[in-house]
C-alpha positions in Angstrom: 58.6 160.6 -59.0 62.0 159.4 -59.7 63.8 160.2 -63.0 63.5 156.6 -64.3 59.7 156.5 -63.6 59.3 159.8 -65.5 61.3 158.5 -68.3 59.3 155.2 -68.5 56.0 157.1 -68.3 57.2 159.4 -71.1 58.2 156.5 -73.2 54.9 154.7 -72.7 53.0 157.9 -73.7 55.1 158.3 -76.8 54.5 154.7 -77.8 50.8 155.1 -77.3 50.6 158.3 -79.4 52.7 156.7 -82.2 50.5 153.6 -82.2 47.3 155.7 -82.4 48.8 157.8 -85.2 49.7 154.7 -87.2 46.2 153.3 -86.8 44.6 156.6 -87.9 46.8 156.8 -90.9 46.1 153.1 -91.8 42.3 153.7 -91.5 42.5 156.8 -93.7 44.5 154.9 -96.3 42.1 152.0 -96.2 39.1 154.2 -96.6 40.7 156.1 -99.5 41.6 152.9 -101.2 38.0 151.6 -100.9 36.6 154.8 -102.2 39.0 154.8 -105.2 38.2 151.2 -105.9 34.4 151.8 -105.7 34.6 155.0 -107.8 36.7 153.5 -110.5 34.6 150.3 -110.8 31.3 152.1 -110.6 32.2 154.5 -113.5 33.7 151.6 -115.5 30.3 149.9 -115.2 28.6 153.1 -116.6 27.3 154.5 -113.3 26.9 158.2 -113.9 29.6 160.2 -112.1 27.0 162.4 -110.3 25.5 159.2 -108.8 29.0 158.1 -107.7 29.4 161.6 -106.2 26.2 161.3 -104.2 27.1 157.8 -102.9 30.5 159.0 -101.8 28.9 162.0 -100.1 30.9 164.6 -102.0 29.6 168.2 -102.5 32.0 168.7 -105.4 32.4 166.7 -108.5 36.1 167.7 -108.5 36.5 165.8 -105.2 34.8 162.7 -106.7 37.1 162.8 -109.6 40.1 162.2 -107.3 38.6 158.8 -106.4 37.9 157.7 -110.0 40.9 156.4 -111.9 40.6 155.3 -115.5 41.4 151.6 -116.0 44.1 150.9 -118.5 41.9 149.1 -120.9 39.3 151.8 -120.9 42.0 154.4 -121.4 43.4 152.5 -124.5 39.9 152.1 -125.9 39.0 155.7 -125.5 42.3 156.8 -127.1 41.7 154.4 -130.0 38.1 155.8 -130.5 39.5 159.4 -130.4 42.1 158.8 -133.0 39.8 156.7 -135.2 37.2 159.6 -135.2 40.0 162.0 -136.1 40.8 160.0 -139.3 37.2 160.4 -140.6 
């Protein structure tokens, strides 16, 4: 093979590897976003966290907790309840 053919082949392989890497990263990001959205919404609608854990397929509740984000309104309400109870 000539030098230009090797260079072209190498470039094509590099581009294919880069494209595959981007697709894989995009797929992981999309999956994580969906799991976080589901976990947050399910808990916000009073689904027990252990049920969310089972649906997401996690062995550890700690893993599930990374996919559950408190919504701002729920956070504010919980803080208000905490401080209201403290005044009693």
